[in-house]
C-alpha positions as CSV (number, residue, x, y, z in Angstrom):
1,M,72.3,118.8,14.9
2,K,75.9,119.0,13.4
3,F,77.7,119.7,16.7
4,K,75.9,116.5,18.1
5,N,77.7,114.4,15.4
6,I,80.9,116.0,16.1
7,R,80.8,115.4,19.6
8,R,79.8,111.6,18.8
9,A,82.5,111.2,16.4
10,V,84.9,112.9,19.2
11,L,83.8,110.5,21.7
12,A,84.1,107.5,19.7
13,A,87.6,108.3,18.4
14,I,88.8,108.6,22.5
15,L,86.9,106.2,24.1
16,L,86.8,103.2,21.6
17,P,90.7,102.2,21.8
18,F,90.3,102.5,26.1
19,V,87.2,100.0,25.7
20,F,89.2,97.5,23.7
21,M,92.1,98.2,26.7
22,I,89.3,97.5,29.4
23,A,88.1,94.5,27.8
24,E,91.4,93.2,27.7
25,G,91.7,94.1,31.2
26,V,88.6,92.5,32.2
27,V,89.9,89.1,30.5
28,L,93.2,89.5,32.6
29,I,91.7,90.2,35.7
30,R,89.5,86.9,35.2
31,S,92.2,85.0,34.2
32,S,94.5,86.1,36.9
33,L,91.5,85.6,39.3
34,M,90.9,81.7,38.2
35,Q,94.8,80.9,38.3
36,Y,94.9,82.9,42.0
37,R,91.8,80.4,43.1
38,T,93.9,77.3,41.5
39,L,96.6,78.1,43.7
40,E,94.6,79.1,46.8
41,N,93.2,75.7,46.2
42,D,96.2,73.9,45.7
43,H,97.4,75.2,48.8
44,V,94.3,73.8,50.7
45,F,94.3,70.4,49.0
46,A,98.1,70.1,49.8
47,D,97.8,71.1,53.5
48,V,94.4,68.6,53.7
49,L,96.3,65.8,52.2
50,A,99.5,65.8,54.6
51,R,97.0,66.2,57.9
52,G,94.5,63.5,56.4
53,G,97.5,60.9,55.2
54,S,99.2,61.3,59.0
55,I,95.7,60.9,60.8
56,A,95.6,57.3,58.5
57,A,99.3,56.5,59.1
58,N,99.4,57.4,62.8
59,E,96.6,58.3,64.9
60,I,94.0,55.4,63.6
61,L,96.7,52.8,64.1
62,A,97.6,54.4,67.6
63,E,93.8,54.2,68.7
64,L,94.0,50.5,67.5
65,V,97.1,49.5,69.0
66,A,95.7,51.2,72.3
67,T,92.4,49.7,72.2
68,R,93.8,46.0,71.5
69,T,96.0,46.6,74.4
70,Y,93.2,47.5,76.7
71,I,91.1,44.5,75.6
72,N,93.7,41.9,76.5
73,D,94.9,43.9,79.5
74,P,92.2,45.9,81.2
75,G,93.4,48.6,83.5
76,D,93.8,51.9,84.6
77,K,97.1,52.4,82.8
78,T,95.7,50.6,79.3
79,K,92.3,52.6,79.7
80,A,94.2,56.0,79.8
81,S,96.6,55.3,77.1
82,M,93.7,54.4,75.1
83,M,91.4,57.6,76.0
84,E,94.4,59.6,75.1
85,K,94.5,57.9,71.9
86,R,91.1,58.7,71.4
87,N,91.4,62.3,71.9
88,A,94.4,62.6,69.5
89,L,92.2,60.9,66.6
90,D,89.2,62.9,67.4
91,G,91.4,66.2,67.6
92,E,93.4,65.4,64.3
93,R,90.0,64.8,62.9
94,A,88.5,68.1,63.9
95,R,91.4,69.9,62.3
96,F,91.2,68.1,58.9
97,D,87.2,68.5,58.5
98,A,87.8,72.2,59.4
99,S,90.8,72.4,56.9
100,L,88.5,70.7,53.8
101,P,87.1,73.2,51.7
102,S,83.4,73.6,51.7
103,T,81.3,71.0,50.7
104,E,79.9,72.7,47.6
105,A,83.4,73.2,46.6
106,L,83.8,69.5,46.2
107,D,82.6,67.4,43.2
108,P,80.2,64.7,43.7
109,G,83.1,62.0,43.6
110,L,84.7,63.8,46.5
111,R,81.6,64.5,48.4
112,S,80.6,60.5,48.3
113,Q,84.3,59.6,49.7
114,L,84.0,62.0,52.1
115,S,80.5,60.7,53.6
116,N,82.1,57.0,53.1
117,L,84.8,58.6,55.5
118,R,82.4,59.6,58.1
119,L,80.7,56.4,58.0
120,A,83.6,54.7,58.9
121,Y,84.3,57.0,61.9
122,S,81.0,56.3,62.8
123,R,81.7,52.8,63.2
124,I,84.7,53.7,65.2
125,V,82.6,55.4,67.3
126,A,80.5,52.5,67.9
127,T,83.2,50.2,68.5
128,R,84.6,52.5,71.1
129,S,81.1,52.1,72.9
130,A,81.3,48.3,72.5
131,V,84.8,48.3,74.1
132,D,83.6,50.5,76.8
133,R,80.9,48.3,77.8
134,G,82.6,45.1,77.8
135,F,81.4,43.5,74.7
136,Y,84.6,42.4,73.3
137,G,86.5,39.6,75.3
138,K,90.2,39.1,76.0
139,G,91.4,38.6,72.5
140,G,88.8,40.8,70.4
141,N,90.1,42.2,67.6
142,P,88.4,45.7,66.1
143,V,91.4,45.8,63.6
144,H,88.6,45.7,60.9
145,V,87.0,48.6,61.6
146,Y,89.9,50.6,62.3
147,G,91.7,49.2,58.9
148,Q,88.4,50.3,56.9
149,A,88.4,54.0,58.2
150,G,92.3,54.0,57.5
151,L,91.6,53.1,53.9
152,K,88.7,55.6,53.4
153,Q,91.0,58.2,54.8
154,F,93.8,57.4,52.2
155,G,90.9,57.3,49.6
156,L,90.1,60.4,50.4
157,V,93.3,62.0,50.5
158,D,94.5,60.2,47.7
159,S,91.9,62.0,45.3
160,L,92.2,65.2,46.9
161,S,95.8,65.1,45.8
162,S,94.5,64.2,42.2
163,R,93.0,67.7,42.2
164,I,96.3,69.7,42.3
165,H,97.2,71.6,39.4
166,D,100.6,72.9,40.1
167,P,103.1,70.6,38.6
168,V,105.8,71.0,41.7
169,L,103.2,71.0,44.5
170,M,101.5,67.7,42.6
171,R,105.0,65.9,42.6
172,K,105.9,66.4,46.2
173,S,102.2,65.8,47.2
174,N,102.1,62.1,45.2
175,E,105.8,61.7,47.0
176,L,103.9,62.2,50.4
177,M,101.1,59.8,49.5
178,G,104.0,56.9,48.3
179,I,105.5,57.5,51.6
180,L,102.3,57.7,53.7
181,L,101.3,54.4,52.2
182,T,104.7,52.9,52.8
183,Y,104.2,53.9,56.3
184,Y,100.7,52.7,57.1
185,G,101.7,49.2,55.4
186,E,104.8,49.1,57.5
187,R,102.6,49.9,61.1
188,L,100.6,46.9,60.1
189,I,103.3,44.8,59.4
190,G,104.9,46.0,62.4
191,N,102.1,45.1,64.7
192,L,100.6,42.0,63.3
193,G,104.2,40.8,62.7
194,Q,105.1,41.2,66.2
195,R,101.8,39.3,67.2
196,Y,103.1,36.4,64.8
197,L,106.3,36.3,66.4
198,D,105.1,36.3,69.6
199,Q,102.5,33.3,68.5
200,A,99.8,35.3,70.6
201,D,96.4,36.1,69.4
202,F,97.1,35.6,65.4
203,S,94.1,35.1,64.0
204,P,93.0,34.2,60.5
205,M,91.5,37.8,60.2
206,S,95.1,38.9,61.5
207,H,96.6,37.1,58.3
208,E,94.3,38.9,55.9
209,Q,95.2,42.3,57.8
210,L,99.2,41.2,57.4
211,V,98.8,40.3,53.8
212,Q,96.6,43.9,53.3
213,G,99.7,45.6,55.1
214,A,102.2,44.1,52.7
215,M,100.2,45.0,49.6
216,M,100.1,48.7,50.9
217,L,103.7,48.6,51.5
218,G,104.1,47.5,47.7
219,N,101.8,49.8,46.4
220,G,103.9,52.9,48.1
221,M,107.0,51.8,47.1
222,D,105.8,51.6,43.3
223,R,104.4,55.0,43.9
224,L,107.8,56.2,44.9
225,R,109.8,54.4,42.1
226,F,108.3,57.1,39.7
227,H,110.0,59.6,41.4
228,S,113.6,61.2,41.8
229,S,114.3,63.5,44.6
230,P,116.7,63.0,47.3
231,V,114.3,62.1,49.8
232,V,112.9,59.2,47.7
233,Q,116.1,58.0,46.5
234,G,117.0,57.8,50.0
235,I,114.2,55.7,51.0
236,L,114.9,53.5,48.4
237,A,118.5,53.3,49.1
238,Y,117.5,52.6,52.8
239,R,115.3,49.5,51.7
240,T,118.5,47.8,49.7
241,Q,120.4,47.7,53.1
242,P,121.2,43.9,53.9
243,D,119.0,44.0,57.5
244,E,116.2,45.6,55.3
245,V,116.1,42.9,52.7
246,W,116.8,40.6,55.7
247,A,113.4,41.9,57.3
248,D,111.5,42.0,54.1
249,T,112.1,37.9,53.6
250,F,111.0,37.3,57.0
251,V,107.9,39.1,56.2
252,Q,107.2,36.9,53.2
253,A,107.6,33.9,55.4
254,M,105.5,35.0,57.6
255,I,102.7,35.6,54.9
256,S,103.4,32.0,53.7
257,G,103.3,30.4,57.5
258,A,106.8,29.1,56.8
259,L,108.5,31.1,59.6
260,R,109.1,29.2,62.8
261,P,109.9,32.1,65.2
262,D,112.3,32.0,68.0
263,R,113.7,34.6,70.5
264,A,116.4,36.0,68.5
265,I,114.5,36.4,65.5
266,R,111.9,38.1,67.2
267,D,114.4,40.7,68.6
268,K,116.2,41.5,65.6
269,W,113.3,41.7,63.3
270,I,111.3,44.2,65.8
271,A,114.6,46.6,66.3
272,I,115.0,46.7,62.4
273,H,111.2,47.0,61.9
274,N,111.1,50.1,64.5
275,R,114.3,51.6,62.9
276,R,112.5,51.7,59.7
277,L,109.3,53.5,60.9
278,D,111.6,56.0,62.6
279,F,113.2,56.8,59.4
280,L,109.9,56.7,57.4
281,R,108.7,59.4,60.1
282,Q,111.6,61.5,59.5
283,K,110.8,61.4,55.8
284,I,107.0,62.0,55.9
285,D,108.0,65.2,58.5
286,A,110.6,66.8,55.9
287,V,108.1,65.9,52.9
288,T,105.0,67.5,55.0
289,D,107.1,70.7,56.2
290,D,108.2,71.0,52.5
291,I,104.7,70.9,50.9
292,H,103.5,73.4,53.4
293,V,106.5,76.0,52.7
294,T,105.7,75.2,48.8
295,G,102.2,76.2,49.5
296,Q,102.8,79.1,51.0
297,K,105.1,80.1,48.4
298,L,102.8,79.7,45.9
299,S,99.8,81.3,47.9
300,M,102.2,84.4,48.3
301,R,103.1,84.3,44.8
302,S,99.4,84.4,43.6
303,H,98.6,87.3,46.0
304,I,101.6,89.4,44.7
305,H,100.6,88.7,41.0
306,M,96.9,89.5,41.8
307,T,97.8,92.4,43.6
308,I,99.8,93.7,40.5
309,V,97.2,93.0,37.8
310,L,94.4,94.7,39.7
311,A,96.9,97.6,40.4
312,L,97.5,97.8,36.9
313,S,94.0,97.4,35.9
314,S,93.0,99.9,38.4
315,G,95.7,102.6,36.9
316,L,94.0,101.7,33.2
317,V,90.6,102.1,34.4
318,L,91.6,105.6,36.1
319,L,93.3,106.6,32.9
320,V,90.5,105.9,31.0
321,A,87.9,107.7,33.4
322,L,90.7,110.6,33.1
323,I,90.7,110.9,29.3
324,A,86.7,110.6,29.1
325,S,86.2,113.0,31.9
326,L,88.7,115.5,30.0
327,A,87.2,114.7,26.8
328,V,83.6,115.5,27.9
329,R,84.6,118.5,30.0
330,G,86.3,119.9,26.6
331,I,83.0,119.1,24.6
332,R,81.2,120.9,27.0
333,L,83.4,123.8,27.0
334,V,82.9,123.8,23.5
335,A,79.3,123.6,23.7
336,R,79.2,126.5,26.2
337,V,77.1,124.7,28.6
338,T,78.8,126.1,31.8
339,T,75.8,128.1,32.7
340,E,73.3,125.0,32.5
341,R,75.9,122.9,34.8
342,E,75.9,125.4,37.2
343,L,72.0,125.9,37.2
344,L,72.0,122.2,37.6
345,V,74.6,122.3,40.7
346,N,72.5,125.1,42.4
347,E,68.9,122.8,41.7
348,L,70.8,119.8,43.4
349,R,72.3,122.0,46.4
350,D,68.5,123.7,47.0
351,A,67.1,120.1,46.8
352,A,69.0,119.0,49.9
353,Q,66.5,117.9,52.2
354,T,68.6,115.9,54.7
355,D,70.2,116.7,58.0
356,L,73.7,115.6,57.7
357,L,74.2,114.7,61.5
358,T,70.9,112.6,62.1
359,G,70.1,111.7,58.6
360,L,66.4,113.0,59.3
361,Y,64.5,115.6,57.4
362,N,65.8,119.2,57.8
363,R,63.0,121.7,57.6
364,R,62.6,122.2,54.0
365,G,62.3,118.5,53.5
366,F,60.0,117.8,56.1
367,E,57.6,120.7,54.8
368,A,57.7,119.4,51.2
369,A,56.7,115.5,52.6
370,A,54.2,117.1,55.0
371,S,52.3,118.6,52.7
372,A,52.4,115.9,50.1
373,L,51.2,113.5,53.2
374,L,48.3,116.0,53.8
375,M,47.1,116.3,50.3
376,Q,46.9,112.6,50.1
377,A,44.1,112.1,53.0
378,E,40.3,112.7,52.2
379,Y,38.4,115.5,53.8
380,G,37.4,114.1,57.6
381,S,38.5,110.6,57.2
382,R,42.0,110.7,58.9
383,W,43.6,112.2,62.4
384,I,46.8,113.9,62.1
385,S,49.1,114.5,65.2
386,V,52.5,116.2,66.0
387,V,54.8,115.2,68.7
388,L,57.3,117.6,69.5
389,F,60.2,116.6,71.9
390,D,63.7,117.8,72.9
391,L,66.4,116.3,74.9
392,D,66.7,117.4,78.7
393,H,69.5,119.6,79.9
394,F,71.3,118.7,76.6
395,K,73.3,122.2,77.0
396,K,75.0,120.7,80.1
397,I,76.0,117.3,78.0
398,N,78.0,119.9,75.5
399,D,79.4,121.6,78.6
400,V,80.8,118.9,80.4
401,H,81.3,115.9,77.3
402,G,82.3,118.4,74.7
403,H,80.4,119.0,71.3
404,D,81.3,115.8,69.8
405,A,79.6,113.9,72.4
406,G,76.5,115.9,71.8
407,D,76.7,115.3,68.3
408,L,76.8,111.4,69.1
409,V,73.8,111.7,71.7
410,L,71.9,113.6,68.7
411,K,72.6,110.9,66.4
412,Q,71.6,108.0,68.4
413,V,68.3,109.6,69.6
414,A,67.3,110.3,66.1
415,R,68.3,106.3,65.2
416,I,66.1,105.6,68.5
417,A,63.2,107.6,67.5
418,R,63.5,105.9,63.6
419,E,63.2,102.6,65.2
420,N,60.2,103.1,67.5
421,F,58.1,106.1,65.3
422,R,56.0,103.9,62.9
423,S,57.4,103.3,59.5
424,F,55.4,106.0,57.6
425,D,55.8,108.6,60.1
426,L,57.7,111.7,59.3
427,L,60.6,112.9,61.5
428,V,62.7,116.0,61.1
429,R,65.4,117.8,63.5
430,H,63.5,121.0,64.2
431,G,66.2,122.7,65.5
432,G,69.1,122.0,68.1
433,E,68.0,119.4,70.1
434,E,64.4,119.6,69.5
435,F,62.7,116.9,67.2
436,M,59.2,116.9,65.3
437,A,57.0,114.2,64.2
438,L,54.1,113.9,62.0
439,L,52.0,111.2,62.6
440,P,49.2,110.5,60.0
441,D,45.8,108.4,61.2
442,S,46.8,109.0,64.5
443,T,44.9,110.6,67.3
444,P,46.2,112.3,69.9
445,E,45.9,109.6,72.5
446,E,47.5,107.1,69.9
447,A,50.2,109.7,69.3
448,A,50.8,110.0,73.1
449,K,51.2,106.2,73.1
450,I,53.7,106.1,70.3
451,A,55.6,109.0,72.2
452,E,55.7,107.2,75.4
453,R,57.3,104.3,73.7
454,V,60.0,106.3,72.3
455,R,60.4,108.4,75.6
456,L,61.3,104.8,77.2
457,A,63.8,103.8,74.7
458,I,65.6,107.0,75.1
459,E,65.5,106.5,78.6
460,A,66.5,102.7,78.3
461,A,69.5,103.8,75.9
462,H,73.2,103.5,77.2
463,I,75.2,105.9,75.0
464,A,78.8,105.0,74.7
465,L,81.2,107.7,74.2
466,P,84.6,108.0,72.6
467,S,86.0,108.1,76.0
468,G,84.5,104.7,76.9
469,E,81.9,106.3,79.3
470,L,78.2,105.3,79.1
471,L,75.7,108.3,78.9
472,R,72.1,108.1,79.3
473,V,69.8,111.0,78.6
474,T,66.1,111.9,78.7
475,A,63.5,113.8,76.7
476,S,60.4,115.4,77.2
477,F,57.3,115.2,74.8
478,G,54.3,117.6,73.5
479,C,51.6,116.1,71.4
480,A,48.7,117.5,69.8
481,G,46.2,116.7,67.0
482,R,43.3,116.9,65.0
483,A,41.1,115.7,62.3
484,N,42.4,116.1,58.8
485,A,40.7,118.4,56.4
486,V,40.8,119.1,53.0
487,S,40.0,123.0,54.0
488,N,43.2,122.7,56.3
489,R,46.4,121.7,54.9
490,N,48.4,123.4,57.5
491,Y,50.2,121.6,60.7
492,D,51.5,125.1,62.3
493,D,48.7,125.1,64.2
494,L,49.3,121.4,65.5
495,A,53.3,122.5,66.2
496,K,52.2,125.6,68.1
497,R,49.9,123.1,70.2
498,A,52.6,120.4,70.8
499,D,55.0,123.3,71.8
500,L,52.6,124.0,74.6
501,A,52.4,120.5,75.4
502,L,56.0,120.4,75.5
503,Y,56.4,123.1,77.7
504,A,53.9,121.7,80.0
505,A,56.2,118.8,79.9
506,K,59.4,120.3,80.8
507,A,57.7,122.4,83.9
508,S,56.0,119.2,85.1
509,G,59.6,118.0,85.8
510,R,60.7,116.8,82.4
511,N,61.2,113.0,80.9
512,C,57.3,112.7,80.5
513,V,54.7,112.9,77.7
514,V,51.9,115.6,77.7
515,A,49.3,115.8,75.5
516,G,47.3,118.7,74.5
517,P,44.1,119.6,74.0
518,L,42.4,118.7,70.5
519,V,42.6,121.6,67.8
520,P,39.1,122.1,66.2
521,D,39.3,122.2,62.6
522,A,38.5,125.3,60.5
523,E,34.7,124.7,60.3
524,E,34.4,124.0,63.6
525,Q,36.0,127.0,64.5
526,E,33.7,129.0,62.2
527,E,30.5,127.4,63.5
528,R,31.6,128.6,67.0
529,R,32.3,132.2,65.7
530,K,28.8,132.1,64.2
531,G,27.1,130.7,67.4
532,Q,28.9,133.2,69.3
533,K,27.5,136.1,67.2
534,L,23.8,134.6,67.6
């Protein structure tokens, strides 16, 4: 009793400090894992934002313009351009959806926005069908459908940008969002302004869209004024150039309806506006590339940080395990329990009941399991059968392909046997290439049917060797059975009968099943002997 108290005190003195160290390590790992997930999510959200914003500012509007051009001038060339823009939008949408986090990882607000966006895209699909069927006459304007999809797309990516936690990546994402809104507004203004200046197909809805474009442009510029990066400052400085101010003045005149366009104004305004769009596209590409690089750096940094934390934590755990092991071992040495440990090791070694190659029972384990199985049966109430089988020409396999191939064949045959015998049948590697199965509740005829199923499965199997060659093997089976009785708990007689049947199968040309005669139980044999004496 005194020794137990000493042992506990020593273990407590050694292990308690390390328990606290492990707890601190767990807290550190958990914190680092959360930080790692946050940075990885930031990386994903930034990529999704850049791709989704590009769809809203480019692909949606490009398909709208191509669709309106086809409606007003149907022909092979305009139709091919429209189909190209449709394919481009569908491809970017598919990549956008694939880059989104799983729906379970999104909060209810984002899931709702994503559902609304998909509804908006379904309306684009319906509009495409209407255009293809000719339901839109000349001058038809599906701008509202595409405009709503663009706004839903922008709304989703704007919400995603607010989910970014890293301050640097958040700032750059907000800058990109501001530039994308500015670019989207500019593209709307450019498309509708040209129609206004051409005095062609400019309806009240077109005017409403022009106002909406100006509002988005103003929203984007307001966002940019909160940032001071070189890219943003370059955009703000560009907008103060005389030609840019002149073009903005004429946009306001278009909105108010006071502008009386002529050819010179139209050409100058379009040229300035196209240069502005090219300039903004360059800035979008620059910021998008910068966001990708920043996200990759964050991801790499989080990976390195996590690796270091896990390495340190693993070292700590190993140190604790080593010290604990040494402490326990020292106490055991003091307690002089080496003999008990050796006895335990010997018992564990003797208890090994599995063939290491095939995973089936070895003979020792099979005998123990078979004895227990036979003991469970009541007298005269069940049949017991034995199936003995071995591989045909197995020595040739070893000679031609090597022993490694032979071992592989044995493992595959053992697997096939496990899959095709019943789950409660006992299987043993009886020796070399020979296997045996003990089948409870099975008559010889039933055992032969099961053996035939196994034989067919082995024959049909293609065993791939390490060299790439496919090898096919066959097996021969012998079956024997008797009624199980309390007076006879031995299956050696069945094994001998099955062995004779197996020999008969070999003599019959191999790759077949032979069922031997029934083995009489002990009482039947005794009665037969008495009858003979009489």
